[in-house]
KOLTITI-803324 format. One record per residue (C-alpha): x, y, z. Coordinates in Angstrom, 2 decimals. Layout:
N
       px       py       pz
        X        Y        Z
...
//
This chain:
424
       px       py       pz
     5.52   -47.66    20.04
     2.29   -46.55    18.09
     2.32   -44.34    14.74
    -0.60   -41.85    14.11
    -1.80   -39.31    11.09
    -2.50   -36.32    12.36
    -3.33   -32.66    12.00
    -3.88   -31.00     7.97
    -4.14   -34.87     6.84
    -6.98   -36.44     8.56
    -8.92   -32.70     8.59
    -8.25   -32.73     4.37
    -8.98   -36.24     3.89
   -12.48   -36.08     6.15
   -13.40   -32.71     3.92
   -12.48   -35.16     0.40
    -9.76   -32.75     0.00
    -6.61   -33.74    -1.44
    -4.09   -34.36     1.27
    -0.89   -32.46    -0.03
     1.56   -33.35     2.64
     1.48   -36.09     5.89
     2.05   -35.52     9.19
     2.81   -38.48    11.81
     3.00   -38.91    15.88
     4.68   -40.99    17.27
     3.30   -42.56    20.78
     5.66   -44.23    23.01
     9.22   -43.90    21.71
    12.21   -42.19    22.23
    15.12   -40.29    19.95
    17.15   -43.56    20.45
    14.74   -45.85    18.89
    13.80   -43.51    16.19
    17.44   -43.22    15.34
    17.83   -47.20    15.36
    15.17   -47.28    12.97
    16.96   -44.86    10.17
    14.99   -41.92    10.75
    17.07   -38.71    10.48
    16.72   -35.95    13.20
    15.28   -32.76    12.44
    13.76   -30.86    15.06
    15.87   -28.03    17.09
    13.40   -27.50    20.10
    11.59   -30.83    20.17
    12.35   -34.72    18.63
    11.18   -34.30    15.02
    12.71   -37.03    12.30
    12.19   -37.55     8.94
    11.14   -41.34     7.35
    14.19   -43.03     6.04
    12.01   -44.06     3.12
     8.67   -41.32     2.47
    10.77   -38.34     3.77
     7.51   -37.19     5.85
     7.59   -35.98     9.12
     7.08   -38.04    12.43
     7.73   -36.15    15.48
     7.44   -37.58    19.27
     3.98   -37.38    20.90
     5.06   -33.97    23.51
     3.31   -31.20    25.57
     4.37   -27.96    25.87
     4.11   -24.87    28.78
     4.08   -21.32    28.28
     7.60   -19.92    29.42
     7.71   -16.55    27.61
     5.77   -14.04    25.46
     5.41   -14.73    21.85
     5.05   -18.31    19.52
     8.46   -19.04    20.80
     7.86   -18.26    24.39
     7.46   -22.20    25.09
     8.87   -25.55    27.17
     8.36   -29.01    25.09
     7.91   -32.17    26.80
     8.79   -35.28    24.74
     8.06   -38.81    26.49
     6.82   -42.55    25.76
     4.61   -41.42    28.49
     3.14   -38.80    26.67
    -0.53   -40.18    25.30
    -2.00   -39.31    21.89
    -4.64   -36.92    23.49
    -2.25   -34.82    25.43
    -0.60   -34.21    22.12
    -3.77   -33.23    20.39
    -4.56   -30.84    23.40
    -1.71   -28.72    22.46
    -3.13   -28.24    19.22
    -4.88   -24.94    17.89
    -8.29   -25.94    16.35
   -10.93   -29.19    17.04
   -10.71   -29.88    13.38
    -6.62   -30.10    13.46
    -6.31   -32.29    16.50
    -7.63   -35.42    15.38
    -5.69   -38.57    14.53
    -6.32   -41.45    12.35
    -4.71   -44.98    13.78
    -3.42   -47.62    11.44
    -6.58   -49.67    11.44
    -8.02   -46.44     9.73
   -10.08   -45.48    13.43
   -10.51   -41.78    13.70
    -9.22   -40.28    17.37
   -11.12   -37.62    17.67
   -11.18   -36.29    21.69
   -12.39   -32.77    21.12
   -15.15   -33.14    18.48
   -13.27   -32.13    15.42
   -15.56   -33.99    13.06
   -18.27   -32.76    14.30
   -17.28   -29.25    13.96
   -16.09   -30.15    10.21
   -19.88   -31.15     9.70
   -20.79   -27.49    11.23
   -18.33   -25.35     9.65
   -17.10   -24.04    12.89
   -13.49   -22.89    13.88
   -13.13   -23.52    17.21
   -10.02   -23.65    19.26
    -9.39   -26.91    21.50
    -8.30   -25.69    24.79
    -7.76   -22.07    26.66
    -4.22   -22.36    25.56
    -4.69   -21.19    22.37
    -4.42   -17.73    24.16
    -0.75   -18.70    24.54
     0.68   -18.37    21.14
    -0.15   -15.46    18.78
     0.99   -17.18    15.65
    -2.90   -18.88    16.17
    -4.70   -15.39    15.16
    -2.66   -15.51    12.03
    -3.73   -19.03    11.37
    -7.14   -18.63    12.03
    -8.02   -16.20     9.85
    -5.67   -18.05     6.93
    -8.40   -21.10     7.74
   -11.10   -18.68     7.76
    -9.92   -17.79     4.64
    -8.84   -21.32     2.92
   -12.13   -22.89     4.13
   -14.44   -19.61     3.03
   -15.76   -21.59     0.00
   -17.45   -24.09     2.59
   -19.10   -21.62     4.51
   -16.82   -21.87     7.74
   -17.19   -19.13    10.74
   -14.76   -18.69    13.59
   -16.65   -19.80    16.80
   -17.93   -16.89    19.12
   -15.29   -17.79    22.09
   -12.49   -18.65    19.73
   -13.30   -15.14    17.99
   -13.64   -13.32    21.58
    -9.92   -14.86    22.75
    -8.34   -13.63    19.39
    -9.63    -9.95    20.45
    -8.32   -10.52    24.10
    -5.10   -11.76    22.82
    -4.57    -8.55    20.56
    -5.70    -6.50    23.57
    -3.14    -8.28    25.73
    -0.33    -6.94    23.55
     0.48   -10.97    22.72
     0.25   -10.44    18.78
     2.91    -7.58    18.91
     5.45   -10.31    19.74
     4.81   -12.09    16.35
     8.32   -11.38    14.07
     8.41   -10.24    10.63
     8.97   -13.34     8.81
     6.13   -15.58    10.42
     3.70   -12.70     9.83
     4.57   -12.60     5.99
     5.03   -17.02     5.95
     0.98   -17.10     6.95
     0.18   -13.63     5.21
     1.51   -15.39     1.98
    -0.20   -18.56     2.26
    -3.34   -16.04     2.94
    -2.66   -14.72    -1.01
    -2.37   -17.96    -2.55
    -5.81   -18.90    -1.27
    -9.19   -18.30    -3.19
   -10.48   -15.90    -0.32
    -7.04   -13.85     0.34
   -10.11   -11.03     1.55
   -11.06   -12.89     4.22
    -7.82   -13.33     6.09
    -7.74    -9.28     6.08
   -10.95    -9.08     7.09
   -10.71   -11.46    10.34
    -8.05    -9.76    11.26
    -9.61    -5.95    11.14
   -12.83    -7.40    13.16
   -10.23    -9.05    15.44
    -8.16    -5.56    15.94
    -4.54    -7.23    14.59
    -4.67    -5.29    11.36
    -3.95    -2.65    13.17
    -0.86    -3.63    15.13
     0.62    -6.11    11.58
    -0.87    -3.92     8.75
    -1.42    -0.44     9.90
    -1.02     1.20     6.96
    -3.79    -1.23     5.99
    -6.27    -0.42     8.79
    -5.65     3.16     8.54
    -8.08     3.08     5.34
   -11.00     1.65     6.87
   -13.32     4.77     7.93
   -11.75     6.94     5.00
   -14.56     8.34     2.49
   -14.08     8.35    -1.13
   -16.33    10.11    -3.21
   -19.65     8.11    -3.41
   -20.16     8.87    -7.44
   -17.07     6.68    -8.26
   -17.02     4.36    -4.87
   -20.39     3.46    -3.94
   -19.04     1.55    -1.29
   -17.50     4.91    -0.16
   -14.90     3.00     2.66
   -11.18     3.11     1.25
   -10.67     0.07     3.54
   -13.60    -2.34     2.10
   -12.95    -0.70    -1.42
    -9.45    -2.48    -0.83
   -10.98    -5.73     0.39
   -12.94    -5.57    -3.02
   -10.19    -4.74    -5.27
    -8.20    -7.99    -3.33
   -11.56   -10.50    -4.05
   -11.03    -8.78    -7.90
    -7.78    -9.44    -8.23
    -8.10   -13.26    -6.92
   -10.69   -13.95    -9.55
    -8.27   -12.38   -12.34
    -5.20   -13.85   -11.77
    -3.66   -16.80    -9.20
    -0.54   -14.96    -8.30
     0.00   -13.52    -4.75
     2.14   -11.09    -6.31
    -0.40    -9.38    -8.18
    -2.70   -10.04    -5.20
    -0.47    -7.70    -2.83
    -0.10    -5.49    -5.59
    -3.97    -4.98    -5.64
    -4.76    -5.07    -1.85
    -1.65    -2.09    -1.00
    -2.73     0.01    -4.23
    -4.31     2.69    -2.09
    -2.23     2.95     0.88
    -2.02     6.58     0.55
    -5.44     7.42     1.16
    -4.78     6.74     4.71
    -3.16     9.98     4.96
    -5.13    12.38     2.68
    -5.56    15.71     4.81
    -8.76    15.72     6.28
    -9.80    19.22     4.13
    -9.24    17.39     0.82
   -11.73    14.72     1.75
   -13.31    12.55     0.49
   -11.30    13.44    -2.60
    -7.17    12.26    -2.55
    -5.60    13.52    -4.64
    -1.49    12.43    -4.78
    -2.73     9.43    -2.81
    -0.78     7.18    -5.78
     2.53     8.77    -4.48
     2.04     8.74    -0.96
     0.97     5.28    -1.58
     4.03     4.05    -3.11
     6.21     5.53     0.13
     3.84     3.83     1.96
     4.27     0.31     0.34
     8.04     0.36     0.94
     7.40     1.17     4.66
     5.14    -2.04     4.98
     6.98    -4.15     3.12
    10.61    -2.80     4.78
     8.69    -3.89     8.04
     7.29    -7.30     7.09
    10.59    -8.18     5.23
     8.45    -8.67     1.96
    10.24   -10.26    -1.12
    11.62    -7.68    -3.39
     9.29    -8.71    -6.62
     6.53    -8.15    -4.15
     7.61    -4.86    -3.44
     8.19    -3.83    -6.84
     4.83    -4.95    -8.10
     3.00    -3.51    -5.82
     5.33     0.01    -5.65
     4.31     0.11    -9.21
     0.82    -0.42    -8.70
     0.56     2.24    -6.30
     2.51     4.84    -7.87
     1.02     4.51   -11.39
    -2.54     3.00   -11.29
    -3.79     6.48   -12.02
    -1.82     7.01   -14.92
    -2.95     3.87   -16.62
    -7.20     4.80   -15.38
    -6.27     7.90   -18.00
    -4.16     6.02   -20.72
    -6.40     7.45   -23.07
    -6.13    11.01   -21.99
    -2.29    10.32   -22.02
     0.48    11.72   -24.46
     1.95     9.16   -26.39
     5.14    10.31   -25.01
     3.93    10.18   -21.31
     2.23     6.93   -22.13
     5.95     5.45   -23.10
     7.04     6.74   -19.87
     4.74     4.92   -18.03
     5.97     1.75   -19.84
     9.62     2.59   -19.06
     8.59     3.12   -15.58
     7.19    -0.50   -15.38
    10.26    -1.81   -17.54
     7.49    -3.36   -19.77
    10.30    -3.73   -22.64
    12.64    -5.77   -20.36
     9.90    -7.42   -18.25
     6.74    -7.97   -20.38
     4.88   -10.41   -17.80
     5.44    -7.23   -15.48
     3.31    -5.08   -17.46
     0.57    -8.13   -17.68
     0.42    -8.08   -13.55
     0.18    -4.52   -13.38
    -2.77    -4.38   -15.81
    -4.70    -6.94   -14.18
    -3.99    -4.99   -10.86
    -5.61    -1.89   -12.09
    -8.60    -3.92   -13.96
    -9.21    -4.90   -10.40
    -9.21    -1.61    -9.11
   -11.84    -0.57   -11.55
   -13.80    -4.11   -10.76
   -13.37    -3.74    -6.92
   -16.48    -1.30    -6.36
   -19.93    -1.67    -5.40
   -21.97    -2.47    -8.50
   -19.04    -2.67   -10.52
   -17.55    -5.86   -10.27
   -18.34    -7.11   -14.07
   -16.88    -3.42   -15.70
   -14.94    -4.24   -18.67
   -11.17    -2.30   -18.59
   -10.26    -1.01   -22.12
    -7.38     0.93   -20.87
    -5.80    -2.40   -20.83
    -6.45    -3.34   -24.45
    -5.41     0.22   -25.27
    -2.20     0.13   -23.30
    -1.41    -3.47   -24.40
    -1.65    -2.42   -27.92
     0.40     0.97   -27.71
     3.22    -1.49   -26.00
     3.06    -4.22   -28.94
     3.43    -1.34   -31.13
     6.66     0.30   -29.60
     8.37    -3.03   -28.99
     8.42    -3.37   -32.84
    11.27    -0.39   -32.33
    14.03    -2.01   -31.26
    18.03    -0.43   -31.27
    19.70    -3.34   -32.99
    17.47    -1.76   -36.20
    18.77     1.61   -35.44
    22.48     0.55   -35.06
    21.79    -0.89   -38.72
    20.96     2.34   -40.38
    24.50     3.43   -38.83
    22.97     5.53   -35.94
    25.84     5.47   -33.15
    25.12     6.20   -29.30
    22.87     9.08   -27.97
    21.53     9.37   -31.27
    20.01     5.66   -30.87
    18.68     6.71   -27.51
    17.15     9.58   -28.81
    15.84     8.14   -32.53
    14.50     5.20   -30.44
    12.24     6.86   -28.26
    11.23     9.13   -31.51
     9.99     6.28   -32.88
     8.24     4.43   -30.51
     6.49     7.45   -29.77
     5.35     7.50   -33.15
     4.58     3.82   -33.16
     2.14     4.67   -29.70
     0.51     7.82   -31.51
    -0.46     5.47   -34.46
    -2.06     3.69   -32.18
    -3.95     5.84   -30.56
    -5.47     7.49   -33.83
    -6.55     4.31   -34.82
    -8.29     3.56   -31.37
   -10.02     7.17   -31.99
   -11.31     6.15   -35.42
   -12.87     2.91   -34.08
   -14.31     4.69   -30.75
   -13.01     2.79   -28.73
   -11.69     5.66   -26.00
   -14.81     7.04   -25.60
   -15.35     4.74   -22.26
   -14.66     7.84   -19.70
   -16.53     6.61   -16.70
   -13.57     4.63   -15.28
   -11.25     7.90   -15.59
   -13.33     9.65   -12.82
   -11.34     7.13   -10.37
    -8.06     9.05   -11.58
   -10.03    12.47   -10.13
   -10.77    10.98    -6.97
//
């Protein structure tokens, strides 16, 4: 019975990254022997056990054989006769197919260390094509290691494209697609994940609402990058720089979905794309079974980012309605996320990566003023029932109006360049 540290722990250790979790492979053991040593079984499809003290996963060395479609269509074989190299051969990328022995010796039968040094994401064997989930994993690793300059090997990328063309990717279930996507959204370069999926064709199958944006033009005087799909990836890139919140990043990515359904005769302008976009966000989230907190913020940003860009032009009553739709008075943190996503939209244009967004400061000031008026103070004045609501609205509008006048006097609302976005 021999135990080896495997996979991501070995890879990250060689890269000098912190090792967050460790997985082990056990060679030469049976399930009965593992139980006798106090390990707790957790694997459903193949023997995986939890260490009685550390809680880390220990899997018996195994091989696998394709028996159906999708990432679940496999038959596994685990026995004491399966070697470490046979177990490593079934893994996706060479950088994930290394092991470390108890004495620190590196076992690297497929050249993973050299690929790490060259910044190469390369598949281990042709069996890579049997599991469509690996397309998403490669895209995620490309995003995670983008800061190191990693690239996908030509042969691996060609294999990914063939897997899409053969329809294998269509067997992925929404939960697994979302799990990989959520991990990518939490990384430093989430736009790389979607760029890889677009290039290999998987985006059209898994995220058709996003894919439809590529090739759709926008007014060049507002969007020097012109292409709506490229703009969405640039906005996601800027959102990742502004916030680590994956929910905000998802909202930034999906804010312009409505541009994919703009009638041809209206192009390159996109009137009404905000309303269409909110409906498409719902469609996308329904299909991927996205958590509600992701959906809610994304829908708000899609539906109302145009109004936010025009904040200086809005009547105080209209700005109050915007704050109410965002539910800012009960959830002020949502307003912050909304405004950051709108700022990312302004910065997600070629040559505008450092643009300020004074609208956000103005909206925050208006909200702070309106928030000083509350129903309890009105009740203390003797108001009751509907009268409280009516007076609450009146005074909040008055508070916002006062802020608007101060901003006008200070000249803070003179910037109109971003507002041209609202007319596109």
